[in-house]
N, C-alpha and C positions, 0 to 999 in steps of 0.2 A: 166566398173566401178564395183568395189567390193561392197558388201553389207555394209561394215563398212564405206567406203567412201560415199556411197549413203545416209546412215543415217546421217552422219555429214553434207553433203551438203543440204539435205532436211530440217534439223533443221535450218541451216543458212538462207535458202530461206524463210521458214515460218516466221522467225524473221524479215527479211527485208520486206516481204510483209505486215506483221502486222503493222510494223512501217510506211510504206508508206500509208497504208489504214487509219491509224490514222491521219497522216498529211493531207491527202486529205479530208476525210469525217468528221473529228472532228475539227481539227485545221484550216482547209481551207488554208493550207500552203504547197502545193505540192512542192517537190524538184526534181522530175523526171517527164518525160513526160509519157503520157498514153502508148505510144509505148514501152518505157523502162520497165514500170510496167508489160505490157503484156508478155514481154520476160521472166521476172522473174517467172511469173505465169506459162507460158508454160514450162519452164525448170522443175519446180516442178511437173507439171502434167506428164511430160515424165518420171521422176524418179519414180513416184508412179505407173505408168503403168508397168514399168520394174520390180519394187519391190513392189507389192501390199501389202506385209506385213508391209510396212512403212506408209501406209495410216492411219491417225488418225481422230477421229470424229471432232476435231477442226482444221483440215487442211484447209487453205484458198481455196483449190480446192473444198471443200464441199459446198461452198457458191453458186456454180452454180446450185445446185439442183441435185437430183438423181431420182430414180424410183418413181412412184406414191405410196403414202401411202394409205392403204385401208380405214382408217378413223382415226379421232382424239380420243385418249384415254383421259379419265378424270383424272385430277391430283389435289390433295388436296393442298391448300395453307397452309403453316406452320403458317403464320400470315394472318388473314382474310383481304381481299381487300375491305375495307369499302367504301361506296360512301360518298360524301361530301354534307352537307346541302347547299342549294343554296339560294342566296338572290339577289335582284335587287336594294336594297335600302341601302344608306349609313347609315340611321338610324338603320337598322337591323345590320349592321356591328358594329355600336357603341353599340347596345344592346348585341351583341356577346361578345365584349370586356368587357362589364360590368359583364356578366355572368362569364367570365374567371377570372376577377379580384376578384369577390366574391368567386369563387371556390378556388383560390390560396391564397387570402389574400394580394395580391400585384399586381402591374401592370407589366406584363412580357414583354420581348422583343419578337417581332414578325418577321417573315420572309415572304416577299411578292414575289410570283412568278407568271408568266403568266399562265393562264389556257389554255392548248393546246387542240385543237379540233381534236382528233385522237382516237386511240384505246389503252386502258390500257394494259400493259404487265408486268409480274413479271418474272425476270431473276434470276436463282439460279446458283451460282458458287461453286464448290467443288475442293479443291486443285488447285485453280486458273483457272479451266476450266468451261466453260458454260455447264451445264448438263441438264438444263431444261428452257423452256420458256412457261409460262402458261397465258392464257387470264383471265380476271376478272371473267367471268362466273357468278355464283350466289354469289360471294364474299367468299365462303368457298372452292369452287373447280371450275376449269375452264378447257378449252381445252388445251392439250399439243401440242403446235405448234412449238416445238423446231427446227424441220427440216426447217420450213419456216423462222424462225427468224435467223437461221444461215446464210441466204442469205443477211441479212441487213448489209452492210459493216461498218456502224457507230457503230455497236455493237461488242465489242471484243469477240473473241472466247476463248481467253486465256489471263490471267492477269499475267504479269511478273514483275511488279513494286516491288522493294524490300520491300516497306512499306505496301503493300496491305494485307488485311486479306486473309486467306486461304479459308475460307468458309463464304458466305454471300448471301443475296438476295438484289437485287436492282430493283426498279420499275420505270417505265416511260411510255411514250406515243409514239406510232408509228403513223407517219403521212406522208403525201405527200405534198411537197412544191407546192404553187399555180402554178408557172410557169411550173413545171414538170407535174402537173395535166392537165393543158391546152394542153401541148404538147402531153400527152398520149391520151387525148380525141380527138385531131385533127387526130392522127394516127388511132384511132379506127374508126372515121368517114370515113377516106380515105379507110378503109377496108370494109366499109358497116356495121360496128358493132355499136350497141347502145352506146352512151357516158355514162359515169358515172354521177350521179346526182351532187356530190360534193366530195371534197377531202377526207372527213371523211368516206363516204360510200365506196369510192374506196379503202381506206386503210383497212377498216373492211372486205370488201369482199376479198381482196387480201390475208390477213393473214390467211383466212380460206380455201384457195384453197388447193386441194389435190395434186397438182403438184408443188413441190418446184422450178422446172425450170421456170414456169410462174411467181412465186413469185419473183425469182431472176431478172426477166426482168422488174419488176415494180420499180419505183423510191421511195422506202420506206426509211424513215429516222426515227431516234428515239432520243428523249430527255429523259435523266434519271433524276429523281427528288426525290428519297427517298431511303435511304440506311438502311437495316435491318440486324441484326445479333447479335451474342454474342461478347462482348468486342469490341464495336465499337471504332473508333479512337478518337471520341470526345463525350462530353456529351450534344451536341446540334446539331440540324438539319443542320444548315448552314455549320459548319466546317466539318461535315461528308460528305456533298455534295462536298465541296472543296477537301477533301481527295479523293473521288471517281473520281473527275476530274483529279487529279494528277496520278491516277492509269491508266488513259486512257479512261475513260468514257466521253461521250458527254453530258455535262450538259449546261443549258442555261446561257448565260451571264447576262440575265435580271433577276436578283435576288437581293433582298435588305433586309438588317436587319433594322428594324424600332423600335425606342424607343417610345412605347406608340401608342395609336390609331391615334394621329395627324399625325405621320409619315406614317401610313397605308393609311389614307385618301389622303395624298399628293401623294402617289404612285398611287392610284386609279385614281386620277385626271390627273396625268401626262401621264399615258398610255392609257387613253380613246381614244385619237386621235393618239398618236404615234404608237400604235399597228397596225394601218392600213398601216403603211409603211413597216411592216415586210414581209418576204417572205413566211410565213406560217400563217394558220388561228389560231386565239385565240379569245375566246369570253368572257374573264374575267380575274380575278386574284384570286389565291388561297392564303389565309392568314393562316399562321400556327404559333402556339406558338413555339418558338425556342428551349427552354430547354426540353430535353427528360424527365427529372425528373418531370417537370411541366406537360408534356403530360401524364405521367403515373398517376399523381395525379388527373387530370381532367377525364381521362378514356374515354370510348366509350359508345355509346348507341348500341342497337342491329343493327343499320343501319349505323351510322356515328360517327366519332370522335368528342368529345366535344371541342377539342383543335384546330380545323381547320374549315374554312368555305370558300365557293366559292362565290365570288362576280361577278355577271354577268352584263355586260354593257347593257344599254337601247337599245331597238330594233332600228335598222337602217331602213330608208325608201328609196324607189327608185321609179321612175316613169317609166311606160312602157305601152305597148298597149295590150288591150284585143283582142285576135284573135278569139277565139271560146270558147264554154262551153261544156264539157262532163257531162253526167248525169249517175252516177255510182250507181249500185244496190247492197246493202249490204245483209248480211245473213238473216236479219229480213224483207227484202223487202224495207227498207228505201232507197229513191233515193236522192243521194247527188250530188249537182252540183259542178264541179271542173273547174276553169278557166284555159284556155290555153293562155299563155302570150308570147309576144315577149321577147326572152331571155334577162335578165338584171342581172348585177352583184349586189348582195346584201349581205352584211356581209361576203364577201369572197367567196360566191358560186354563181353559175349561176342559177337563178330562172326562171323556165318555166311554173310552175303550182301553183295555189293557191286555197284554199278551199273557197267556197261560202256558205257553211252550209245548206241553205234551200231556198225555194222560197221567204220567207219574206225578207231574206238578199238581194236577187236580187232586190226586189221591193224597199227596203229602199235605196239602192245605186242607183236605177234607171238605171241600166246598159244597155248600147247599145254596139253592136259589133263595134270594132274599137275605143272605148273610150280610152282616156289617163287616166290610173288609178294609184293610189299611193298604193304601197304594203309595208308591213313590215313583219318581222319575229317575231311572238309571242314567246318570250323566245329564240330568235335566232334559232328556229327550224322549226316552221310551218308557211309558208308564208300565208298571208291573204290580201285581198283588203280592204283598210280602207277609200278610198275617190276616187271620180271621178272628173276630171278637166273638168267641163262643158264648160269652155270657148273655149276648143279645139274640142268640139263635132261637127261633120259634120251634116248638115241638113238632109242628106240622111241616117243617121245611123239607123239601125234596132234594135228594142228593143230585149233584151234577154227574151225569154218567156219559162217558165217552161212547160215541156210536159204534155199532158193529158194521154199519154199511156206509158207503161214500155218500155224503149229503148232496152231491152233484149228480151222480149217475146211478146210485143204488147198488154198486158192486160191493161185495163183502171185503172189508178192510183186512190188511195183512200186517202183522208185526213180527219181523224176523228176530230170532234169538240174539240177544246182545245189543239190540237197537232200541232207542228210546221212542222212536216215532212209529205211528201207524201210517200206512200208505194205501192208496187205491191202486190196484194192479191193472186197472182198465186203461192202459197206456194210450191206446189209439182212439178211444171214443169218449173220454172224459173231457168236456170242453175246457175247463181251466188249465188242465195239463197241456192240452194242445197249444193254446195261446201262450201259456207260460214258457213252453219250450221254444216257441218262435221268438218271444221277447228275449230269452236267454241267448239264442243263436245270434241275434244282432247286437247284443250288449257289448260294452267297451272291452271287457276282458276276453270276450269270445271273438267274434269277427268285426266288431266295432264299425257297423255300417251306418254311415252318416245319413241323417234324415229319418231313420227308422227307430222311433222310440215306442214306448208302451201304447201311447194314445194312437199313434199311426197304425200300429199292428192291430189294435182293436177296431180301428176304422176299416182296415182292409178285411178283417175277419167278418165284421158285421155286414159288409157289402158282398160277402161270399167270393172275394177275389183270391183268398188264400185259404188252404186247409192244412198245409204243412210247410216246412221250411223250404222245400224244393220249389213250391209254387212262387216264391218270391222272385226267382230268376226267370220266370216266364211272364212277369208283369209287363204291360206295354205302356208307353208314355201317355197315350190318350186315356187309358184307364185311370192312371194316377192323377193326371191333370184335372179330370172331371170331378174328383172328390172334393167335398167340403174341406176348407182349411188348407188345401194344397194349391195346385196351380202349376203352370209350365215350369217355372224355375225349380220348385220343390220336387217335381217329378223328375227333372233332369238330374238333380243332386242325388236323389234316391237311386236312380239307375246307375249313376256313376259310382256311388258307394257300393252297390251290389257287384258291379264289374270289378272294382278294386279288390273286393273280398275274395274273389276267385283264387288269388295267388297269395293269400295269407299263409303264415307258417302252418305246417302240417299238424303240430300238436294243438294249435288253437282251434283248428277245424274239428279235431277229435273232441276237444272240450266243448265246442259249440253244439255238437250233436245232442248233448244233454243226457248221456248214458248215466243211469243211476250209479252213484258212488264213484264216478269218474270226474274228479275235480281237476284243477290246473296241474297239480303235481303228478297225479296219476296219468293224465293225458301226456305229459312230457315223457314219463317212463314208458308208456305204450308206444309212443312215436319213436323213441330211441330203440326199443326192442324189435319193432316190426317196420321194415323200410317203407311199406305201403299198406293201405287199408285192406287190400285183398289178402295179404299175408296174415293180418290180424283176424279177419273174418274166418279164415280156414284153420286157425291155430286151435289146438286142443287146450282144454282148461289147464292141464298140467304144464304145458309150455308157457301159457300166460302167467301161471303162478310161479314159474321159475325166475321171473323178473323181480328185482328188488322191491320189497314192501307190497307186493301184490299177493293177496291171500284168496281163499275160496270165495269170500263174499263178493270181491271185485270181479274175479274171473267168472263167477256164476252170472253176475249182472251183465257183463260184456257178452257172454255167450247167449244169454236170453235176448239181448238187444238184437244181435245179428241173426238169431234164429227166426226172427219175425220177418216174414216176406214183405210186409209193408215198409219196414225200415230199409230193407235191401232195395226196394223200389225207389225210396226217397234218395238213397245214395246214388243209385244208377241215374236218376234224373239230375242230381247235382253234377255228376260227372258229365252228362250230356250237355249241361249248360256251360261246361268249361272248367269246373272245379277239379283241382288235382288233390289227391290224398296220398302224398308221398313226401319223403324228406331225406336229407343226406344221412347216411349211417354214421353213428358216433358211439363212443364208449358210453356205457350205461351210466357210469358215475366217474366224475373227474378224480384224478389222484391229487391229493393235497393234504394240508394239515388237519382237515376235519374228516378224512377218510374213515369210514367205519362208524361214524358218530351219527346218532339220530337227534335232531334238535328241534325244539319248539320255539317259535318267536311270538312274544305276547306283549301288547302295550304300544305306546307311542314313543318315537325316538327323535333325538335332536338332529342327527346328521343324515338319517336315511328314512325312507318309507319302509314299511314292513316288506313290501314286494322287493325292494332293492336289497334288503338284508337277506331275504330268501335266495335271491340270485347269487349273492356273495357266498352263502353257505353251500349252495349246489356247485358253484365254480371251485370251491375249496375242497370238494369231495364229500361234503356232508349230505345227509338226507333230512328232508323236512317232514315233520309230523304236525298234524293239526291239534292233537290232544296229548295230554300228559299220561304216560304209562310207565310200566317197569322198564321198558326198553329205551326210554328217553335218556340221552347222555347228559344234557343240560338244557336250561331254558335261557334264551336271550331276553332279558327282562327290561322293559321300558316303563315309563310312567303310565298309569292307568291300567296296569296289568290286572286281569280279572281275579277276584278273590277266590273263585273256585279253582283256578289253575294254581294259585299260590298255596292254597290249602292242600291240594293234591301233591304238589311238589314237596311240601313239608312232611306229608304222610309217608311218601316214598323215599325221602332223603335225597331228592334230586337238587343239584346245585343250580343256583341262579347266577347268571353272568350279566353284568351291565354292558352297555354299549362300548365303553372304553376298553373293558377287559376282552370283549369279543374281538375288537379291532386289533388288539395286541396278538391274539391267537393267529390271525391271518396276515399280520404285517409283512410287507414286502413279498407276499406270495403273488406270482403273476396271474391274476384272476381273469377269467374269461366270463363276463356277465351277459353274453349274448344268448345264452341257453334259453 
């Protein structure tokens, strides 16, 4: 075969294969057998082997994967991938529609779509070809997983429809159908491998694999649900999705235009039960204003669009048997009981474990091994035991007893007066506490060290390269590069991240040390009260307690931490590595409209994250509290506020303030949110 003939035949084969892929994976209407399809693909592979110059990035043969990639590069989103505000209440949906109506001055048309339980992806096409696939990441940039996404057969590599845009971005959700998930887990078990926890975790883990060949072997699918670009086909979301469908994209058939909120509520009601018959997991409905012009008018907050909201269905319950209880030790020594259950299907996933929180929860439930228990998923995410069926309890059932000794190191457990949790005081030699503190030290809210996640910390620990946080700053490039899953570039990134962390804000360094009872807010208070760590180390307990909201429990914990010579040695080594523990002196509490008030923030908000609201409160002179008590002035209430906090507020007569009311309190105050 001559090159010209090979080029013509390769083009024809790619067109045929793309058409049959679309019929099979998108339309569900195959017209040839798998054998006939394989013959076409085999012929194309043969041509590309003979004429490698004919291989193109969007060739169907590339879907089977190629060599390992060293790592994922970061890619910027042209349009931010915002998260949606969530609600579990129809009244919140009605409130959302009222805000929209006031913002626009009229009642708009809405579009309702199912909320898929998978992994968000953003696909960019240029000249009709897929050039990048990027995960959500932090909303502004994500991981470029293009090589992996090319293996998903329901995602077109090339768009040839005459009416399609040349350049555009389309977003969707990658998922694994339930039946395929069960088959995949059965195969893993037959090979002696651990099964995946649920379809979403399996999809998320798969799309981040470094070997596209393995990705290609997994049953990933994708629904596309949002078209972005210049000069879109229509001025509304629904028609743009229909256009994308006509171009060959797989969009869901379950989508409906609704006139007014009554149509939206009817859609929510209809799909609450019907969704359970679907072949994939969905946990709610996404409600969007249809008009693009209306979307632009309503705009976005820093976190989410004002023109869309996600409604999540109420938690489902299931009955199963309690087999055993594990007692896990966290970084601060807290011991958390976790129930091991007879596997049961709940909300589309197989549940085998559930949190029991603490010994009080075990006593309240009166748990015995072998009990028939009722479990539910809080927010469809975290399983928990809510009830025991005492009528089915056996007379011989043994009570679940909280241990007196640490299950990891054997040290006698301690429970301080007024605290719910038992903890292991063997701070220096209890392995999960040591690794947990190191993971906390490098975490996003602490020193945010790039390249150092939990898995990498475990890798360094298991190779005896680190024994405490100070050891991180004495790692050498050749030590890191020689480890599995790392390499030269990862080693350089880690060392650069460590170097950058040396000059992080003083209060974040205090928080990163992992002192018991010293959270972000307390760390800020200590940093404001003591200009450097040496002053804090030498301070008497009474001086520490003179700071706002610092009581004996915190001061005792701080003094105990600095009384330990090993901790002082760690701090000395951190200083020797170049870390500074000092900050500019400033007033303990800002003066402002919230001066003297103690405020709790609970739930999710439309215009701010919880952290942003806390910064606003501090800048306006208020104090942040994590729990509701008699000293709480009021609660800033968002959607999904916890029922326990709501009940406590009602019991104590504490006022609930919504987001709009809170903003009125601080309106026009010159806020400094850099604290």
